[in-house]
C-alpha positions in Angstrom: 88.2 115.6 84.7 87.3 117.4 87.9 89.8 118.5 90.5 88.7 115.7 92.9 89.4 113.0 90.4 92.8 111.5 90.1 94.5 109.9 87.2 97.4 107.8 88.7 99.1 107.4 85.3 99.4 111.2 84.8 100.7 111.6 88.4 103.6 109.2 87.7 104.4 110.8 84.4 104.6 114.3 86.0 106.2 113.2 89.3 109.0 110.7 89.0 109.5 108.4 92.0 111.7 109.8 94.7 114.8 107.6 94.8 116.5 107.9 98.1 118.0 105.3 100.5 116.4 106.9 103.5 113.0 107.3 101.8 113.0 103.7 100.5 114.1 102.3 103.9 111.4 104.3 105.6 108.7 103.1 103.1 109.9 99.5 103.3 110.3 99.7 107.1 106.8 100.9 107.5 105.3 98.1 105.3 107.4 95.4 106.9 106.8 96.7 110.4 103.1 96.6 109.9 103.4 93.1 108.5 105.6 91.9 111.3 103.1 93.3 113.9 100.3 91.3 112.1 102.4 88.1 112.1 103.0 88.4 115.9 99.5 89.7 116.8 97.9 86.2 117.1 100.7 85.4 119.6 99.9 88.6 121.6 103.5 89.7 121.1 105.0 93.0 120.1 108.2 93.1 117.9 110.2 94.6 120.8 109.0 91.8 123.2 109.9 89.2 120.6 113.4 90.7 120.3 113.8 90.7 124.1 112.7 87.1 124.4 115.2 86.1 121.7 117.9 88.0 123.6 117.1 86.2 126.8 117.0 82.8 125.0 120.4 83.5 123.4 122.0 84.3 126.8 119.9 82.5 129.4 120.6 83.8 132.9 122.0 87.1 131.8 121.6 89.9 134.4 118.7 92.2 133.6 120.8 95.3 133.8 123.5 93.8 131.5 121.0 92.9 128.9 119.5 96.4 129.1 122.9 97.9 128.5 123.7 95.5 125.6 120.4 96.3 123.9 120.6 100.0 124.6 117.4 100.0 126.7 117.0 102.4 129.6 117.0 100.5 132.9 113.5 101.9 133.8 112.1 100.8 130.4 113.7 97.4 130.8 112.0 97.0 134.1 108.6 97.8 132.5 109.0 95.4 129.7 110.3 92.6 131.9 107.5 93.2 134.4 104.9 92.7 131.6 106.6 89.6 130.2 106.9 88.2 133.7 103.3 88.9 134.5 102.4 87.0 131.4 104.4 84.0 132.6 106.9 84.2 129.7 110.1 85.0 131.7 111.2 85.1 135.2 113.8 86.9 137.3 116.0 84.8 139.5 118.4 86.2 142.1 122.1 86.3 141.2 124.1 83.7 143.2 126.4 86.3 144.8 124.7 89.7 144.5 121.2 90.0 145.8 120.6 93.3 144.0 121.1 91.6 140.6 118.3 89.7 138.8 119.0 87.2 136.1 116.5 86.6 133.3 115.3 83.2 132.3 112.5 82.1 129.9 109.8 80.0 131.4 108.5 76.9 129.6 105.6 79.0 128.3 108.1 81.6 127.1 110.2 79.0 125.3 107.1 77.6 123.6 105.8 81.0 122.5 109.3 82.0 121.3 109.4 78.8 119.1 106.0 79.8 117.6 107.1 83.4 117.1 110.4 82.3 115.5 108.5 80.1 113.0 106.1 83.0 112.1 109.0 85.4 111.8 111.0 83.0 109.5 107.9 82.5 107.3 107.4 86.3 107.1 111.1 86.8 106.3 110.8 84.4 103.4 107.8 86.3 102.1 109.5 89.6 102.3 112.7 88.4 100.6 110.9 86.2 98.1 112.1 88.3 95.1 115.7 87.8 96.0 118.1 84.9 95.4 120.1 83.6 98.4 123.2 85.5 97.4 121.2 88.7 97.0 119.6 88.2 100.4 123.0 87.8 102.1 124.3 90.8 100.3 121.3 92.9 101.3 121.7 91.8 104.9 125.4 92.8 104.9 124.5 96.2 103.5 121.7 96.7 106.0 124.1 95.7 108.8 126.5 98.5 107.7 123.6 101.0 107.6 122.5 99.9 111.1 126.0 100.2 112.4 126.2 103.7 111.0 123.0 104.5 112.9 124.5 102.9 116.0 121.8 100.3 116.2 123.0 97.2 118.1 122.9 93.8 116.4 119.9 91.9 117.5 118.3 94.9 119.2 114.9 96.1 117.9 114.6 99.8 117.7 111.2 99.5 119.3 112.9 98.5 122.5 114.3 102.0 122.8 110.8 103.6 122.9 108.3 103.7 125.6 104.8 102.5 124.8 
């Protein structure tokens, strides 16, 4: 066998798999992230935008700055994301009843429709990802992942992509 050829069986025999929580989560996260992007691509939605739309839907009328703080998004980045979603007609800012400086976020009819579609796609993908698990195992895994996320100071419901600028 020449140097350029590779025999996968001999590689595994010589190099045992690296078993580490961080490595496994990184590998799974990469695969699932790519899959989630693909699921949302036909809807022209990024995972962070999906998470933001879900957060607005869960607390319709919340102040933009309060939502940014709750999701650990910098105020300037929040403005950029909301500007984009507003430009696409998916959400709108409405003035606060008593403070003109505050803008409350609301989904538009188009935003609600798109979010319903995205939720269905995300639920379908979630079932595919967890297909090998029973219901109790799935709950247990989610509980364990919640604890890991808490240890990393990730807020529940917030997508890590929201913390990053595009």
